N, C-alpha and C positions, 0 to 999 in steps of 0.2 A: 234479899236486899241487893239493889243494883248500885254498883259504884260508878260514878261519873268521873270522867277525866277532868282534871281542872281546866278551866277555860284558858286558852292562850292569851297572853297579855297582848295589848295592842302593839307593843314594840316588837314582840316576836313575830306577829303577823306581818308587820311592815317589813321586817328583815327578811322573812321568807319570800314575800312578794318581790322585794327588791332583788334577791338572789335569783329568782326565777326570771324576772325581767332582764337581768344582766346576762343570763345564759341565753335567753331568747335573742337578745341584741347581739350577743357574740356569734350565735349560729347564723343569724341574718347577715351579719358583717362578713363572715367566712363565705357564705353563699354568694353575696354580692362580689366580693373580691375574686372568688373562683370564677364567677360568670364573666367578670371583666377580663381576667387572665385568658380564659378559653376564647372569648370573643376576640381579644386583641391578637392572640395566637393564630386564630383562624384568618383574621384579616392579613396578618403578616405572611402567613403561609400562602394565601391566595395571591398576594402581591408578588411574592417570590416566584411562585409558579408562573404568574403572568410575565414577570420579568425574564425568567429563564426561557419561556416560550418565545417571547419577543426577541431575546438574544439569539436563540437558536434559529429563528426565522431570518434574522439579520445576517447571521453567519452563513446560512444556506444561500441567501440571496447574493452575498458577497462572493461565495464560492462559485455560484452559477455565473456571476459577472466575470470573475477571473477566467473561468473555463471558456466562456463565450468569447472573451477578448483574445485568449490564446488560440482558440480554434480559428477565429477570423484572421488573426495575424498569420498563422501557419498556412492557411488556405490562400490568403491574398497574395503572397509572394510568388508561388508558382503560377497563379492565374495571371499576374502581371507579366511574368516572363512569357507565358504562352501568347498573350495578346500582343506583346512587343514583337515576338518573332513571327506571329501570324501577319502582322502588319508589314514586316519586311518582305514577306512573300508577294506583296503587291508591287514591289520594285522590280520592274522587268529586267533591269541589269543584274539584279541579285538572282532572280530565277534562272537567267540564262547561264550563270556560272554553276556548273555541277557541284563544285566543292562548297561554295557558299550555300547552295540549296541543301546539300546534305547536312551542313552544320545547323542550319535553321530547323530542318526536319528533326534532327537528333535532339535539339533543345526542346522542341515541342513535345516529342515523345517522352523524353526524360521527365519533364515537369508534369505531364499528364500522369505518368506512372507514379510519380511522387504523390500526386493527389489521390490516386487510387489506394496507395499504401496508407495514407493518413486516414481515409474513410474506412478502410479495412481495420486499422488499429482502433478507431472509435467503435466500430461494430464489435470487435473482440471484447472491448472493455464493457460496452453496454450490455452484452449478452452474458456477462460473467455469472450472474445469478442463475442463469439457465444452463450453464455449462455442465454437460453430462459427462461423468468420468467412467471410463471402462477400466476398473481396477483389476490388476492381476499381479502375481508375484514378479517383481522386476529386479534384476541384478543391477543395483545402482552404480556399482564400480564400473561395470561394462558401459552403462549409459553415459556416465561422466567421461570415460576414456574415449568414447565415440566423439564427444564434443572437443576434447583437448587434442585428439588426433587431427581434426580438421584445422584447429588453430595452429598446430605444429607445422602442417603443410603450408598454411598461409604465412607463417613466420619466416619462411625462406625469403619472402619479399619484404615484409615489414621489419625483420631483424629482431622481433620480440622473442625473448627466451621463455620457453614453456616448460614448467616442471610439474609433472603429474606422477612422480615416483612414489608418492605416499598415498596410494588408493587401496584401502583395506577392502576385502570382500564384504558386501552388505546387501541384503535382500529386503526390499520394501514392497508394501502393497500399493500400487500406483497405476495411474494411466500413463504409460510410457511416453505417449506423444506429447501430452501437455507438460509433463515433467521435463522432457527434453527441451521443449520450448523455453521453459523458465531457466534451466541451466544455460542454455545457449545464449539467452539474452543477458544474463549476468556476466558471462564471459565476454560477450561483445561489448558490454558497457565498460568492462575493465580495459579491454584493448583500446577502445576509443579514448578513454581517460589518459592513456599513456602515449597517445599519438604524438609523434615528433621526438620522443625521448630516445636517445641512442642506447641507453641501458635499460630499456623496457623489460620488465620481468613479470611473468604471470605464474603464480604458484596456486595450484589446485590440489586439495587434499580431501581424503575421505576416511573417517574413522568411526568405529562403533563405540558409542559412549553410553553404557548402561542399556537402556531399551531403545535408544535412538541412533540413527545414522546422522553424522554431522559432516556436511560438505562445506569446505572453506574455499572461497575464491578471492585471492588477494592480489593486488597490483601495487606497484611503487610509483603511482601517478601523483598528481598534485594534492590529492585528498579533498575532503569536503568541509566547508566552513561549518562551524557549530550551528549557526542559525538555519542553514539549509539542511543540516543533518536531521534536525528535529522533524522536518516536513518531507524527508526524502521519499517516503512511500505514499504520500498524498498524490491523488491524480492531478495532472496538469502542473506538476512541480518538476522542473528539470535543472540539472546543473550544466547542461549543454545548450548551445545556442540553437540547435536544431531539434526537431522532433516535437511530439505532442506532450511529452511528460507523462505518459501512461505506462511505459514499460515496467517500471518497478511496482506500480500499483497492481498491474496484472500478475506479475510474478508472485507478489505477496498473496493475492487471491488464490492462485493455483496451489501454492504451498499450504496455505491454511485450509484449502478444500481437501488436502491430503492429511489433515489433522497435524500439520507441522507448523513451524514457526520460521520466519525469515528475519534476520537481524543484520545490523551493519555496525562496523567499528571503523572510525576514520579520524585522521588528524591532518590538518593542513601541512603540506610538505613531506608527509610520511607515507601516503598511500591510503588505500581503502580495502577493507575485507568484508565481503558479504558472507553470512553464516546461515546455512540452510539446515534446519533440524527436522528429520522425519522419523516417525515411529518405525522400528524394525518389524519385519514380518516373521513371526515365530521367534526362533533363536537368531535370526538375522543371517544365518548361513545355509539353512536348508532351502535349496532352490526348487526342488521338484521339477515339474515341466514348465520351464520358463518360456514366455513368448519371445519372438524375435526382438531385436533392438528396435528402438523407436525410429521411424523414418525421418528423413531430413525435414525440418519445419518448412512449411510453405505459406504463402500469403504475406500478410503485413509484417514489416520489420518494426519491432517495438523500439521506442526511444524514450 
């Protein structure tokens, strides 16, 4: 004998069908909402990427415009001086006077050399990515002392006091030539910042800090305003009225190429301190067979 399940009442069937329809409607609603959220998120993400790309392009164009304007301004001044003095050579009375002729010739030669230096500086910056470093163990304290010794000799005329009494021995793996250029430029910047001060003081120190050698180059010049301090390492940014504004950008490139870091601390009216951090070679003291000191930098003068 076969038992049959009692037939479901119409109310129960309707309730089950309604529950199924509700679940189906809920699932469909969730899918629709999720699809809308994903689509909206995709649209927003695309718009943001497009906005970021447009903003990056605008910033790049603005930077190119600023660089072009600065280059043209820097090149225009010496060219105008050259043209002016070349025009003076057409004056027969001027040419007949040896002293005036020498002054005109010196001005033309000086401004022409200035143009050569500017183009050299641009070349150095443009070739930064292809700069090949010949790294060897270098006694950083000897390299820094080489720079400060030159400044000490120059201070007999400028009156600037140079203190390099705190140079700890430290060995780094570096290209002595390029590293010397970076240190030399930072010291030159400090000297120029203090130009005209009767109490000009340059303090250069070197210490081993953990696994790094830390060089500090401090001056008691006018300091750097906070708005310029944020952009001090950007190319074509300068706190001086002369130069292309590439010196610090090149210095930072050289230091970072040595796996180091270049920082700056400054306050208006209190002076400026540039801090160069470089990884020590080995224990920082074992020199082994060190190459000779870096030669005097030649070529363009960074500004």
